KOLGU-4560 file (N, C-alpha, C; in nm, 3 decimals, padded with zeros to 5 digits):
<recs>
<n_xx: 00.090 n_yy: -00.147 n_zz: -00.017 ca_xx: -00.006 ca_yy: -00.023 ca_zz: -00.021 c_xx: 00.058 c_yy: 00.142 c_zz: 00.018 mol: A seq: 1 type: MET>
<n_xx: 00.047 n_yy: 00.231 n_zz: -00.060 ca_xx: 00.159 ca_yy: 00.376 ca_zz: -00.099 c_xx: 00.054 c_yy: 00.456 c_zz: -00.036 mol: A seq: 2 type: ARG>
<n_xx: 00.140 n_yy: 00.567 n_zz: 00.042 ca_xx: 00.026 ca_yy: 00.655 ca_zz: 00.076 c_xx: 00.172 c_yy: 00.817 c_zz: 00.076 mol: A seq: 3 type: ILE>
<n_xx: 00.132 n_yy: 00.856 n_zz: -00.027 ca_xx: 00.219 ca_yy: 00.987 ca_zz: -00.054 c_xx: 00.331 c_yy: 00.964 c_zz: -00.074 mol: A seq: 4 type: ALA>
<n_xx: 00.307 n_yy: 00.847 n_zz: -00.179 ca_xx: 00.452 ca_yy: 00.768 ca_zz: -00.276 c_xx: 00.550 c_yy: 00.724 c_zz: -00.139 mol: A seq: 5 type: GLY>
<n_xx: 00.489 n_yy: 00.651 n_zz: -00.065 ca_xx: 00.575 ca_yy: 00.624 ca_zz: 00.059 c_xx: 00.500 c_yy: 00.463 c_zz: 00.008 mol: A seq: 6 type: ARG>
<n_xx: 00.578 n_yy: 00.324 n_zz: -00.020 ca_xx: 00.545 ca_yy: 00.233 ca_zz: 00.036 c_xx: 00.518 c_yy: 00.165 c_zz: 00.246 mol: A seq: 7 type: ASP>
<n_xx: 00.351 n_yy: 00.140 n_zz: 00.192 ca_xx: 00.373 ca_yy: 00.062 ca_zz: 00.389 c_xx: 00.362 c_yy: -00.001 c_zz: 00.402 mol: A seq: 8 type: LEU>
<n_xx: 00.409 n_yy: -00.100 n_zz: 00.301 ca_xx: 00.346 ca_yy: -00.246 ca_zz: 00.367 c_xx: 00.489 c_yy: -00.347 c_zz: 00.351 mol: A seq: 9 type: THR>
<n_xx: 00.599 n_yy: -00.271 n_zz: 00.428 ca_xx: 00.704 ca_yy: -00.268 ca_zz: 00.446 c_xx: 00.809 c_yy: -00.205 c_zz: 00.476 mol: A seq: 10 type: ALA>
<n_xx: 00.896 n_yy: -00.246 n_zz: 00.582 ca_xx: 01.019 ca_yy: -00.148 ca_zz: 00.664 c_xx: 00.967 c_yy: -00.102 c_zz: 00.744 mol: A seq: 11 type: GLY>
<n_xx: 01.061 n_yy: 00.028 n_zz: 00.813 ca_xx: 00.992 ca_yy: 00.032 ca_zz: 00.961 c_xx: 00.854 c_yy: 00.075 c_zz: 01.003 mol: A seq: 12 type: PRO>
<n_xx: 00.803 n_yy: 00.165 n_zz: 00.884 ca_xx: 00.698 ca_yy: 00.239 ca_zz: 00.916 c_xx: 00.551 c_yy: 00.119 c_zz: 00.934 mol: A seq: 13 type: GLY>
<n_xx: 00.574 n_yy: -00.027 n_zz: 00.921 ca_xx: 00.468 ca_yy: -00.083 ca_zz: 00.919 c_xx: 00.485 c_yy: -00.152 c_zz: 01.076 mol: A seq: 14 type: VAL>
<n_xx: 00.649 n_yy: -00.128 n_zz: 01.098 ca_xx: 00.673 ca_yy: -00.208 ca_zz: 01.262 c_xx: 00.609 c_yy: -00.094 c_zz: 01.378 mol: A seq: 15 type: ALA>
<n_xx: 00.652 n_yy: 00.046 n_zz: 01.309 ca_xx: 00.541 ca_yy: 00.129 ca_zz: 01.396 c_xx: 00.438 c_yy: 00.157 c_zz: 01.381 mol: A seq: 16 type: TYR>
<n_xx: 00.377 n_yy: 00.214 n_zz: 01.305 ca_xx: 00.215 ca_yy: 00.172 ca_zz: 01.314 c_xx: 00.196 c_yy: 00.032 c_zz: 01.412 mol: A seq: 17 type: LEU>
<n_xx: 00.234 n_yy: -00.089 n_zz: 01.344 ca_xx: 00.202 ca_yy: -00.206 ca_zz: 01.439 c_xx: 00.217 c_yy: -00.191 c_zz: 01.618 mol: A seq: 18 type: LEU>
<n_xx: 00.324 n_yy: -00.129 n_zz: 01.595 ca_xx: 00.346 ca_yy: -00.094 ca_zz: 01.795 c_xx: 00.247 c_yy: -00.003 c_zz: 01.797 mol: A seq: 19 type: THR>
<n_xx: 00.237 n_yy: 00.102 n_zz: 01.734 ca_xx: 00.147 ca_yy: 00.206 ca_zz: 01.800 c_xx: 00.022 c_yy: 00.134 c_zz: 01.813 mol: A seq: 20 type: MET>
<n_xx: -00.033 n_yy: 00.034 n_zz: 01.680 ca_xx: -00.145 ca_yy: -00.039 ca_zz: 01.733 c_xx: -00.187 c_yy: -00.098 c_zz: 01.859 mol: A seq: 21 type: ALA>
<n_xx: -00.079 n_yy: -00.169 n_zz: 01.862 ca_xx: -00.038 ca_yy: -00.244 ca_zz: 01.985 c_xx: -00.077 c_yy: -00.183 c_zz: 02.090 mol: A seq: 22 type: LYS>
<n_xx: -00.023 n_yy: -00.052 n_zz: 02.139 ca_xx: -00.021 ca_yy: 00.035 ca_zz: 02.286 c_xx: -00.128 c_yy: 00.098 c_zz: 02.255 mol: A seq: 23 type: LYS>
<n_xx: -00.253 n_yy: 00.126 n_zz: 02.167 ca_xx: -00.391 ca_yy: 00.215 ca_zz: 02.142 c_xx: -00.478 c_yy: 00.077 c_zz: 02.180 mol: A seq: 24 type: SER>
<n_xx: -00.436 n_yy: -00.061 n_zz: 02.139 ca_xx: -00.546 ca_yy: -00.179 ca_zz: 02.213 c_xx: -00.504 c_yy: -00.192 c_zz: 02.376 mol: A seq: 25 type: ILE>
<n_xx: -00.350 n_yy: -00.212 n_zz: 02.427 ca_xx: -00.367 ca_yy: -00.211 ca_zz: 02.538 c_xx: -00.399 c_yy: -00.127 c_zz: 02.621 mol: A seq: 26 type: SER>
<n_xx: -00.423 n_yy: 00.033 n_zz: 02.568 ca_xx: -00.439 ca_yy: 00.108 ca_zz: 02.657 c_xx: -00.582 c_yy: 00.080 c_zz: 02.728 mol: A seq: 27 type: LYS>
<n_xx: -00.652 n_yy: 00.020 n_zz: 02.625 ca_xx: -00.792 ca_yy: 00.024 ca_zz: 02.598 c_xx: -00.890 c_yy: 00.150 c_zz: 02.550 mol: A seq: 28 type: GLY>
<n_xx: -00.873 n_yy: 00.199 n_zz: 02.488 ca_xx: -00.858 ca_yy: 00.305 ca_zz: 02.428 c_xx: -00.989 c_yy: 00.307 c_zz: 02.438 mol: A seq: 29 type: VAL>
<n_xx: -01.080 n_yy: 00.409 n_zz: 02.450 ca_xx: -01.265 ca_yy: 00.390 ca_zz: 02.470 c_xx: -01.283 c_yy: 00.524 c_zz: 02.446 mol: A seq: 30 type: SER>
<n_xx: -01.365 n_yy: 00.517 n_zz: 02.316 ca_xx: -01.489 ca_yy: 00.682 ca_zz: 02.302 c_xx: -01.602 c_yy: 00.631 c_zz: 02.357 mol: A seq: 31 type: ASN>
<n_xx: -01.584 n_yy: 00.607 n_zz: 02.486 ca_xx: -01.720 ca_yy: 00.572 ca_zz: 02.605 c_xx: -01.765 c_yy: 00.687 c_zz: 02.697 mol: A seq: 32 type: LYS>
<n_xx: -01.908 n_yy: 00.741 n_zz: 02.655 ca_xx: -01.914 ca_yy: 00.833 ca_zz: 02.738 c_xx: -01.990 c_yy: 00.776 c_zz: 02.862 mol: A seq: 33 type: ARG>
<n_xx: -01.940 n_yy: 00.815 n_zz: 02.998 ca_xx: -02.051 ca_yy: 00.830 ca_zz: 03.112 c_xx: -02.227 c_yy: 00.921 c_zz: 03.090 mol: A seq: 34 type: THR>
<n_xx: -02.319 n_yy: 00.806 n_zz: 03.144 ca_xx: -02.405 ca_yy: 00.868 ca_zz: 03.114 c_xx: -02.508 c_yy: 00.900 c_zz: 03.229 mol: A seq: 35 type: GLN>
<n_xx: -02.527 n_yy: 00.965 n_zz: 03.327 ca_xx: -02.620 ca_yy: 00.966 ca_zz: 03.445 c_xx: -02.794 c_yy: 00.921 c_zz: 03.375 mol: A seq: 36 type: ALA>
<n_xx: -02.889 n_yy: 00.883 n_zz: 03.477 ca_xx: -02.977 ca_yy: 00.848 ca_zz: 03.443 c_xx: -03.008 c_yy: 00.904 c_zz: 03.619 mol: A seq: 37 type: PHE>
<n_xx: -03.137 n_yy: 00.918 n_zz: 03.614 ca_xx: -03.239 ca_yy: 00.931 ca_zz: 03.727 c_xx: -03.358 c_yy: 00.965 c_zz: 03.776 mol: A seq: 38 type: THR>
<n_xx: -03.442 n_yy: 00.860 n_zz: 03.803 ca_xx: -03.610 ca_yy: 00.897 ca_zz: 03.808 c_xx: -03.629 c_yy: 00.883 c_zz: 03.979 mol: A seq: 39 type: PHE>
<n_xx: -03.742 n_yy: 00.986 n_zz: 03.953 ca_xx: -03.804 ca_yy: 01.010 ca_zz: 04.092 c_xx: -03.896 c_yy: 00.904 c_zz: 04.146 mol: A seq: 40 type: SER>
<n_xx: -03.876 n_yy: 00.792 n_zz: 04.240 ca_xx: -03.922 ca_yy: 00.720 ca_zz: 04.281 c_xx: -03.991 c_yy: 00.728 c_zz: 04.448 mol: A seq: 41 type: ALA>
<n_xx: -03.998 n_yy: 00.812 n_zz: 04.501 ca_xx: -03.993 ca_yy: 00.746 ca_zz: 04.668 c_xx: -03.998 c_yy: 00.659 c_zz: 04.706 mol: A seq: 42 type: PRO>
<n_xx: -04.143 n_yy: 00.622 n_zz: 04.664 ca_xx: -04.241 ca_yy: 00.521 ca_zz: 04.752 c_xx: -04.154 c_yy: 00.362 c_zz: 04.675 mol: A seq: 43 type: SER>
<n_xx: -04.074 n_yy: 00.333 n_zz: 04.539 ca_xx: -04.044 ca_yy: 00.211 ca_zz: 04.468 c_xx: -03.995 c_yy: 00.120 c_zz: 04.562 mol: A seq: 44 type: ALA>
<n_xx: -03.966 n_yy: 00.004 n_zz: 04.500 ca_xx: -03.889 ca_yy: -00.107 ca_zz: 04.644 c_xx: -03.769 c_yy: -00.113 c_zz: 04.503 mol: A seq: 45 type: MET>
<n_xx: -03.775 n_yy: -00.094 n_zz: 04.400 ca_xx: -03.701 ca_yy: -00.114 ca_zz: 04.241 c_xx: -03.736 c_yy: -00.041 c_zz: 04.136 mol: A seq: 46 type: SER>
<n_xx: -03.611 n_yy: 00.002 n_zz: 04.105 ca_xx: -03.642 ca_yy: 00.097 ca_zz: 03.968 c_xx: -03.515 c_yy: -00.005 c_zz: 03.915 mol: A seq: 47 type: VAL>
<n_xx: -03.500 n_yy: -00.026 n_zz: 03.784 ca_xx: -03.378 ca_yy: -00.038 ca_zz: 03.663 c_xx: -03.449 c_yy: -00.023 c_zz: 03.549 mol: A seq: 48 type: MET>
<n_xx: -03.298 n_yy: 00.060 n_zz: 03.486 ca_xx: -03.280 ca_yy: 00.054 ca_zz: 03.375 c_xx: -03.290 c_yy: -00.013 c_zz: 03.242 mol: A seq: 49 type: LEU>
<n_xx: -03.379 n_yy: 00.012 n_zz: 03.148 ca_xx: -03.381 ca_yy: -00.099 ca_zz: 03.051 c_xx: -03.383 c_yy: 00.007 c_zz: 02.910 mol: A seq: 50 type: ALA>
<n_xx: -03.325 n_yy: -00.068 n_zz: 02.822 ca_xx: -03.312 ca_yy: 00.022 ca_zz: 02.674 c_xx: -03.239 c_yy: -00.060 c_zz: 02.606 mol: A seq: 51 type: GLY>
<n_xx: -03.206 n_yy: 00.003 n_zz: 02.454 ca_xx: -03.122 ca_yy: -00.116 ca_zz: 02.315 c_xx: -02.996 c_yy: -00.146 c_zz: 02.395 mol: A seq: 52 type: ASP>
<n_xx: -02.926 n_yy: -00.048 n_zz: 02.462 ca_xx: -02.821 ca_yy: -00.087 ca_zz: 02.482 c_xx: -02.786 c_yy: -00.167 c_zz: 02.645 mol: A seq: 53 type: PHE>
<n_xx: -02.877 n_yy: -00.187 n_zz: 02.697 ca_xx: -02.928 ca_yy: -00.332 ca_zz: 02.767 c_xx: -02.991 c_yy: -00.450 c_zz: 02.725 mol: A seq: 54 type: THR>
<n_xx: -03.011 n_yy: -00.458 n_zz: 02.552 ca_xx: -03.128 ca_yy: -00.526 ca_zz: 02.526 c_xx: -03.275 c_yy: -00.531 c_zz: 02.636 mol: A seq: 55 type: HIS>
<n_xx: -03.300 n_yy: -00.496 n_zz: 02.694 ca_xx: -03.402 ca_yy: -00.426 ca_zz: 02.716 c_xx: -03.372 c_yy: -00.523 c_zz: 02.833 mol: A seq: 56 type: TRP>
<n_xx: -03.508 n_yy: -00.605 n_zz: 02.849 ca_xx: -03.514 ca_yy: -00.714 ca_zz: 02.971 c_xx: -03.476 c_yy: -00.803 c_zz: 02.999 mol: A seq: 57 type: GLN>
<n_xx: -03.392 n_yy: -00.848 n_zz: 02.914 ca_xx: -03.257 ca_yy: -00.940 ca_zz: 02.855 c_xx: -03.148 c_yy: -00.877 c_zz: 02.998 mol: A seq: 58 type: LYS>
<n_xx: -03.085 n_yy: -00.773 n_zz: 02.981 ca_xx: -03.039 ca_yy: -00.715 ca_zz: 03.098 c_xx: -03.006 c_yy: -00.565 c_zz: 03.158 mol: A seq: 59 type: SER>
<n_xx: -03.157 n_yy: -00.547 n_zz: 03.182 ca_xx: -03.180 ca_yy: -00.417 ca_zz: 03.266 c_xx: -03.020 c_yy: -00.372 c_zz: 03.380 mol: A seq: 60 type: PRO>
<n_xx: -03.008 n_yy: -00.231 n_zz: 03.370 ca_xx: -02.969 ca_yy: -00.214 ca_zz: 03.501 c_xx: -03.003 c_yy: -00.182 c_zz: 03.665 mol: A seq: 61 type: VAL>
<n_xx: -02.927 n_yy: -00.211 n_zz: 03.746 ca_xx: -03.047 ca_yy: -00.207 ca_zz: 03.892 c_xx: -02.978 c_yy: -00.058 c_zz: 03.931 mol: A seq: 62 type: GLY>
<n_xx: -03.095 n_yy: 00.033 n_zz: 03.969 ca_xx: -03.085 ca_yy: 00.167 ca_zz: 04.023 c_xx: -03.065 c_yy: 00.144 c_zz: 04.166 mol: A seq: 63 type: MET>
<n_xx: -02.971 n_yy: 00.285 n_zz: 04.192 ca_xx: -02.946 ca_yy: 00.283 ca_zz: 04.315 c_xx: -03.076 c_yy: 00.366 c_zz: 04.418 mol: A seq: 64 type: GLN>
<n_xx: -03.110 n_yy: 00.398 n_zz: 04.509 ca_xx: -03.226 ca_yy: 00.488 ca_zz: 04.537 c_xx: -03.087 c_yy: 00.540 c_zz: 04.692 mol: A seq: 65 type: LYS>
<n_xx: -03.190 n_yy: 00.667 n_zz: 04.580 ca_xx: -03.137 ca_yy: 00.775 ca_zz: 04.731 c_xx: -03.155 c_yy: 00.847 c_zz: 04.905 mol: A seq: 66 type: GLY>
<n_xx: -03.135 n_yy: 00.903 n_zz: 05.001 ca_xx: -03.268 ca_yy: 00.936 ca_zz: 05.092 c_xx: -03.373 c_yy: 01.047 c_zz: 04.998 mol: A seq: 67 type: ALA>
<n_xx: -03.347 n_yy: 01.126 n_zz: 04.900 ca_xx: -03.376 ca_yy: 01.259 ca_zz: 04.859 c_xx: -03.519 c_yy: 01.136 c_zz: 04.765 mol: A seq: 68 type: ASP>
<n_xx: -03.529 n_yy: 00.977 n_zz: 04.735 ca_xx: -03.574 ca_yy: 00.946 ca_zz: 04.635 c_xx: -03.589 c_yy: 00.914 c_zz: 04.533 mol: A seq: 69 type: GLY>
<n_xx: -03.473 n_yy: 00.971 n_zz: 04.482 ca_xx: -03.439 ca_yy: 01.002 ca_zz: 04.334 c_xx: -03.348 c_yy: 00.822 c_zz: 04.284 mol: A seq: 70 type: LEU>
<n_xx: -03.385 n_yy: 00.776 n_zz: 04.267 ca_xx: -03.298 ca_yy: 00.659 ca_zz: 04.187 c_xx: -03.229 c_yy: 00.716 c_zz: 04.090 mol: A seq: 71 type: TRP>
<n_xx: -03.098 n_yy: 00.697 n_zz: 04.053 ca_xx: -02.958 ca_yy: 00.682 ca_zz: 04.005 c_xx: -02.896 c_yy: 00.552 c_zz: 03.973 mol: A seq: 72 type: ARG>
<n_xx: -02.818 n_yy: 00.610 n_zz: 03.830 ca_xx: -02.748 ca_yy: 00.502 ca_zz: 03.837 c_xx: -02.645 c_yy: 00.539 c_zz: 03.688 mol: A seq: 73 type: VAL>
<n_xx: -02.494 n_yy: 00.501 n_zz: 03.697 ca_xx: -02.439 ca_yy: 00.637 ca_zz: 03.530 c_xx: -02.404 c_yy: 00.446 c_zz: 03.462 mol: A seq: 74 type: ALA>
<n_xx: -02.420 n_yy: 00.491 n_zz: 03.337 ca_xx: -02.422 ca_yy: 00.381 ca_zz: 03.221 c_xx: -02.321 c_yy: 00.469 c_zz: 03.164 mol: A seq: 75 type: VAL>
<n_xx: -02.179 n_yy: 00.366 n_zz: 03.093 ca_xx: -02.126 ca_yy: 00.376 ca_zz: 03.003 c_xx: -02.132 c_yy: 00.363 c_zz: 02.832 mol: A seq: 76 type: ASP>
<n_xx: -02.158 n_yy: 00.483 n_zz: 02.789 ca_xx: -02.243 ca_yy: 00.430 ca_zz: 02.670 c_xx: -02.124 c_yy: 00.505 c_zz: 02.511 mol: A seq: 77 type: LEU>
<n_xx: -02.134 n_yy: 00.410 n_zz: 02.385 ca_xx: -02.026 ca_yy: 00.523 ca_zz: 02.319 c_xx: -02.114 c_yy: 00.585 c_zz: 02.225 mol: A seq: 78 type: SER>
<n_xx: -02.071 n_yy: 00.683 n_zz: 02.121 ca_xx: -02.142 ca_yy: 00.805 ca_zz: 02.115 c_xx: -02.284 c_yy: 00.749 c_zz: 01.998 mol: A seq: 79 type: PRO>
<n_xx: -02.439 n_yy: 00.791 n_zz: 02.005 ca_xx: -02.543 ca_yy: 00.736 ca_zz: 01.939 c_xx: -02.634 c_yy: 00.752 c_zz: 01.963 mol: A seq: 80 type: GLY>
<n_xx: -02.734 n_yy: 00.733 n_zz: 01.957 ca_xx: -02.852 ca_yy: 00.744 ca_zz: 01.970 c_xx: -02.995 c_yy: 00.601 c_zz: 02.014 mol: A seq: 81 type: THR>
<n_xx: -03.019 n_yy: 00.596 n_zz: 02.154 ca_xx: -03.014 ca_yy: 00.529 ca_zz: 02.227 c_xx: -03.163 c_yy: 00.500 c_zz: 02.313 mol: A seq: 82 type: TYR>
<n_xx: -03.290 n_yy: 00.409 n_zz: 02.292 ca_xx: -03.419 ca_yy: 00.454 ca_zz: 02.352 c_xx: -03.385 c_yy: 00.384 c_zz: 02.503 mol: A seq: 83 type: HIS>
<n_xx: -03.496 n_yy: 00.405 n_zz: 02.558 ca_xx: -03.482 ca_yy: 00.337 ca_zz: 02.731 c_xx: -03.583 c_yy: 00.329 c_zz: 02.799 mol: A seq: 84 type: TYR>
<n_xx: -03.625 n_yy: 00.288 n_zz: 02.864 ca_xx: -03.717 ca_yy: 00.287 ca_zz: 02.977 c_xx: -03.710 c_yy: 00.270 c_zz: 03.124 mol: A seq: 85 type: ARG>
<n_xx: -03.813 n_yy: 00.304 n_zz: 03.183 ca_xx: -03.727 ca_yy: 00.262 ca_zz: 03.335 c_xx: -03.838 c_yy: 00.136 c_zz: 03.407 mol: A seq: 86 type: PHE>
<n_xx: -03.772 n_yy: 00.051 n_zz: 03.494 ca_xx: -03.866 ca_yy: -00.070 ca_zz: 03.511 c_xx: -03.889 c_yy: -00.037 c_zz: 03.661 mol: A seq: 87 type: LEU>
<n_xx: -04.016 n_yy: 00.051 n_zz: 03.711 ca_xx: -04.047 ca_yy: 00.030 ca_zz: 03.867 c_xx: -04.107 c_yy: -00.044 c_zz: 03.832 mol: A seq: 88 type: VAL>
<n_xx: -04.097 n_yy: -00.097 n_zz: 04.030 ca_xx: -04.108 ca_yy: -00.239 ca_zz: 04.038 c_xx: -04.225 c_yy: -00.347 c_zz: 03.947 mol: A seq: 89 type: ASP>
<n_xx: -04.157 n_yy: -00.325 n_zz: 03.878 ca_xx: -04.206 ca_yy: -00.439 ca_zz: 03.757 c_xx: -04.248 c_yy: -00.344 c_zz: 03.695 mol: A seq: 90 type: GLY>
<n_xx: -04.333 n_yy: -00.213 n_zz: 03.670 ca_xx: -04.401 ca_yy: -00.169 ca_zz: 03.520 c_xx: -04.304 c_yy: -00.095 c_zz: 03.451 mol: A seq: 91 type: GLU>
<n_xx: -04.314 n_yy: -00.072 n_zz: 03.302 ca_xx: -04.296 ca_yy: 00.024 ca_zz: 03.189 c_xx: -04.322 c_yy: 00.154 c_zz: 03.264 mol: A seq: 92 type: TRP>
<n_xx: -04.207 n_yy: 00.258 n_zz: 03.322 ca_xx: -04.252 ca_yy: 00.419 ca_zz: 03.301 c_xx: -04.144 c_yy: 00.455 c_zz: 03.211 mol: A seq: 93 type: GLN>
<n_xx: -04.244 n_yy: 00.596 n_zz: 03.110 ca_xx: -04.123 ca_yy: 00.669 ca_zz: 03.074 c_xx: -04.029 c_yy: 00.802 c_zz: 03.139 mol: A seq: 94 type: TYR>
<n_xx: -03.931 n_yy: 00.806 n_zz: 03.129 ca_xx: -03.877 ca_yy: 00.969 ca_zz: 03.198 c_xx: -03.941 c_yy: 01.113 c_zz: 03.193 mol: A seq: 95 type: ASP>
<n_xx: -03.971 n_yy: 01.098 n_zz: 03.279 ca_xx: -04.031 ca_yy: 01.216 ca_zz: 03.272 c_xx: -03.997 c_yy: 01.325 c_zz: 03.214 mol: A seq: 96 type: PRO>
<n_xx: -03.861 n_yy: 01.336 n_zz: 03.262 ca_xx: -03.765 ca_yy: 01.439 ca_zz: 03.255 c_xx: -03.690 c_yy: 01.426 c_zz: 03.132 mol: A seq: 97 type: GLU>
<n_xx: -03.710 n_yy: 01.343 n_zz: 03.018 ca_xx: -03.692 ca_yy: 01.349 ca_zz: 02.889 c_xx: -03.800 c_yy: 01.404 c_zz: 02.809 mol: A seq: 98 type: CYS>
<n_xx: -03.724 n_yy: 01.500 n_zz: 02.715 ca_xx: -03.828 ca_yy: 01.574 ca_zz: 02.639 c_xx: -03.867 c_yy: 01.539 c_zz: 02.495 mol: A seq: 99 type: THR>
<n_xx: -03.718 n_yy: 01.408 n_zz: 02.477 ca_xx: -03.716 ca_yy: 01.380 ca_zz: 02.311 c_xx: -03.804 c_yy: 01.188 c_zz: 02.365 mol: A seq: 100 type: LEU>
<n_xx: -03.878 n_yy: 01.194 n_zz: 02.308 ca_xx: -03.935 ca_yy: 01.062 ca_zz: 02.290 c_xx: -04.022 c_yy: 00.994 c_zz: 02.188 mol: A seq: 101 type: ARG>
<n_xx: -04.003 n_yy: 00.859 n_zz: 02.156 ca_xx: -04.051 ca_yy: 00.786 ca_zz: 02.042 c_xx: -04.141 c_yy: 00.669 c_zz: 02.051 mol: A seq: 102 type: VAL>
<n_xx: -04.237 n_yy: 00.673 n_zz: 01.957 ca_xx: -04.352 ca_yy: 00.565 ca_zz: 02.010 c_xx: -04.320 c_yy: 00.452 c_zz: 01.957 mol: A seq: 103 type: ALA>
<n_xx: -04.324 n_yy: 00.360 n_zz: 02.044 ca_xx: -04.320 ca_yy: 00.218 ca_zz: 02.056 c_xx: -04.411 c_yy: 00.152 c_zz: 02.018 mol: A seq: 104 type: ASN>
<n_xx: -04.347 n_yy: 00.012 n_zz: 02.001 ca_xx: -04.523 ca_yy: -00.094 ca_zz: 01.955 c_xx: -04.601 c_yy: -00.154 c_zz: 02.049 mol: A seq: 105 type: PRO>
<n_xx: -04.580 n_yy: -00.061 n_zz: 02.129 ca_xx: -04.674 ca_yy: -00.117 ca_zz: 02.273 c_xx: -04.741 c_yy: -00.026 c_zz: 02.335 mol: A seq: 106 type: TYR>
<n_xx: -04.755 n_yy: 00.117 n_zz: 02.243 ca_xx: -04.865 ca_yy: 00.219 ca_zz: 02.219 c_xx: -04.806 c_yy: 00.339 c_zz: 02.324 mol: A seq: 107 type: GLY>
<n_xx: -04.696 n_yy: 00.297 n_zz: 02.389 ca_xx: -04.635 ca_yy: 00.393 ca_zz: 02.466 c_xx: -04.480 c_yy: 00.483 c_zz: 02.394 mol: A seq: 108 type: SER>
<n_xx: -04.458 n_yy: 00.532 n_zz: 02.507 ca_xx: -04.331 ca_yy: 00.584 ca_zz: 02.434 c_xx: -04.183 c_yy: 00.551 c_zz: 02.554 mol: A seq: 109 type: PHE>
<n_xx: -04.077 n_yy: 00.579 n_zz: 02.405 ca_xx: -04.019 ca_yy: 00.542 ca_zz: 02.505 c_xx: -03.847 c_yy: 00.678 c_zz: 02.500 mol: A seq: 110 type: ASN>
<n_xx: -03.792 n_yy: 00.687 n_zz: 02.589 ca_xx: -03.721 ca_yy: 00.804 ca_zz: 02.564 c_xx: -03.572 c_yy: 00.784 c_zz: 02.467 mol: A seq: 111 type: ALA>
<n_xx: -03.496 n_yy: 00.873 n_zz: 02.432 ca_xx: -03.426 ca_yy: 00.915 ca_zz: 02.352 c_xx: -03.308 c_yy: 00.947 c_zz: 02.376 mol: A seq: 112 type: VAL>
<n_xx: -03.185 n_yy: 00.928 n_zz: 02.474 ca_xx: -03.099 ca_yy: 00.988 ca_zz: 02.525 c_xx: -02.938 c_yy: 00.964 c_zz: 02.389 mol: A seq: 113 type: ARG>
<n_xx: -02.933 n_yy: 01.065 n_zz: 02.332 ca_xx: -02.825 ca_yy: 01.081 ca_zz: 02.238 c_xx: -02.698 c_yy: 01.111 c_zz: 02.308 mol: A seq: 114 type: LYS>
<n_xx: -02.590 n_yy: 01.037 n_zz: 02.248 ca_xx: -02.469 ca_yy: 01.069 ca_zz: 02.365 c_xx: -02.331 c_yy: 01.112 c_zz: 02.212 mol: A seq: 115 type: VAL>
<n_xx: -02.320 n_yy: 01.204 n_zz: 02.214 ca_xx: -02.239 ca_yy: 01.223 ca_zz: 02.126 c_xx: -02.065 c_yy: 01.244 c_zz: 02.160 mol: A seq: 116 type: ASP>
</recs>
């Protein structure tokens, strides 16, 4: 392969590129962003976050209840657009704080989180 007239298929250039690639991989380079989710449910016994990033009910994320009645969790997500809802004591709830929503096939709405 030639770039700017240089042969990159052999020689020290290839060794350098391979070394840098290995270093990047070994450092665990990630473009994920930590996203905070909260839900107010002071009387709830259990709140879980479920979305396309958790394969919905397959792997929902348990949230922690604070003394203020807010349930919180932080999730690392790659840049993209994600749909989610909360499972509050086994009942689906949308995020009332999220103004960006899309209809789902069940007659209700999913919240949308965009990660840059």
